Residue, then its C-alpha position, 0 to 999 in steps of 0.5 A: x161315700x165315707x159316710x156310707x162306709x161308717x154306716x156299714x159296720x153297725x149295719x153288718x153287726x146288727x144283721x147278725x141279729x140273734x146270733x150275736x152272743x154278746x147281745x144275747x148275754x147282755x139282754x139276758x142278764x138284764x132280763x134275769x135281774x129284773x124279771x126272774x119268775x118263780x117256777x111253779x110247775x117244774x123242779x130239778x134233781x141233781x146227781x152229785x157227779x162233779x164230772x161226766x165220768x162220775x155219772x156212772x157212780x150214781x146211776x145205781x140210785x136213779x131207779x129209787x129216785x124215779x120211783x119215789x118222785x112218781x110216788x110223790x106225785x110228779x107229773x113227768x120225770x125227765x132224765x137229762x143225763x147221758x145213759x148210753x153206756x150200759x149199767x147194772x141198774x138199767x133193768x131196775x130203772x126201766x121198771x121204775x120208769x113204768x110207774x109214771x110218765x118218764x122221759x129219757x134224753x137222746x143226742x142227735x140220731x143216737x138211740x135213747x136209753x128208753x122210749x119215750x125220749x126227747x133230744x137235749x140239743x138246744x137252739x144256740x148261737x153260731x158262735x160260742x154255742x150260747x143257748x137261746x132256747x129249745x129247737x123247733x117242736x118238729x125236732x122233738x126237744x125233751x122240754x117240749x115233750x115234757x110239757x106235752x105230757x104235763x098238760x095232757x095234750x100235744x105241744x102247742x107252740x106259738x110258732x114253728x121256730x125255736x122256743x125262747x125262754x125266760x129265767x125262772x127260779x125252780x126248786x132243787x130236790x136234793x139227791x140225798x134228802x127224801x123228805x124234800x122229794x115231796x115237792x115233786x107233787x104236780x111238777x115236771x122233775x128234770x134229773x141231771x148232773x147239774x155240775x157236770x152238765x152246765x151250759x152257757x145260756x143268755x142268762x149266764x152259765x147254768x145247769x142244763x136241767x134248769x134250762x129245760x125247766x125254764x123252757x117248760x115254765x115259759x111254755x106254760x106261762x106263754x111268756x114268750x119274748x118277741x125277738x126282732x129279726x136282724x133286718x129290724x135291728x139293721x134298720x134301727x142301727x141305720x136310724x141311730x147312725x143318722x140321728x147321731x150324725x145330724x146331732x147339733x152338738x158334737x158328742x151328743x152322739x153318745x147320748x143318742x147311743x145311750x138313749x137307744x140302748x136304754x130304750x131297747x133294754x126297757x122294751x125287753x121288759x115288755x117282752x120285745x127284744x132288740x139287738x144292742x150292738x148295732x145301736x151302740x155302734x150306729x151312734x159311734x159311727x155317726x159321731x166318727x162320720x160327723x168328726x171326719x166331715x167337719x172342717 
């Protein structure tokens, strides 16, 4: 009965699965270190606003940049900044948006600045609201809408659930350097307040427009990682507990736990993501149960 009690903790932690922000961040940082890819189909332009209140100070420059990006050959321009408050440049921005495929962000059921649009809500963990990816396509996420326009067809996703994404390096098109805007040719460009709008994702804190770019790049590369469901993590945690408990030498449970975590990290480089906390706690619980049952 005592052994079962020791095994319950790692089992319950493992069942949390993808909602565990600790596992998501550790795995994300590991993958980002070894597998950051080069984004060839997206770019980001950042409003210089330092805070959300300063976005209005730069909205007057949006029409010129949206038009210039389309003239440079951008396939899609997607504005992620909140434009819900009226501004004197609104008419000019709508006119500039008509020069090519332009998307505007919307929040929840709120009306967007203009259509077409897409929701900027992300798939997040229940705790800390860590971004894991885009919500299902049925919720019309901005990134998936941009992907569909860029490819000239409907958004074809590998599954009906959230879209996990990989880390990418994408070029930044400086707000005040028109010569750099030529890099927009053939790319989806997300325009947002990079410093004022930052999110905590599995890859660390990053500008929200960059996260949207990474989702588009992942969709185009079809580099979708497979994330093990909680019940798979729970089974693996139980196995690690059992191996650690029956290990011949006391203290070898540490090696069992370290080995299990290492195997999980290596598997992630092959696109298979397992939980980590359940494995580590399974080994620890096995060692504690082993110690308590010793004469």
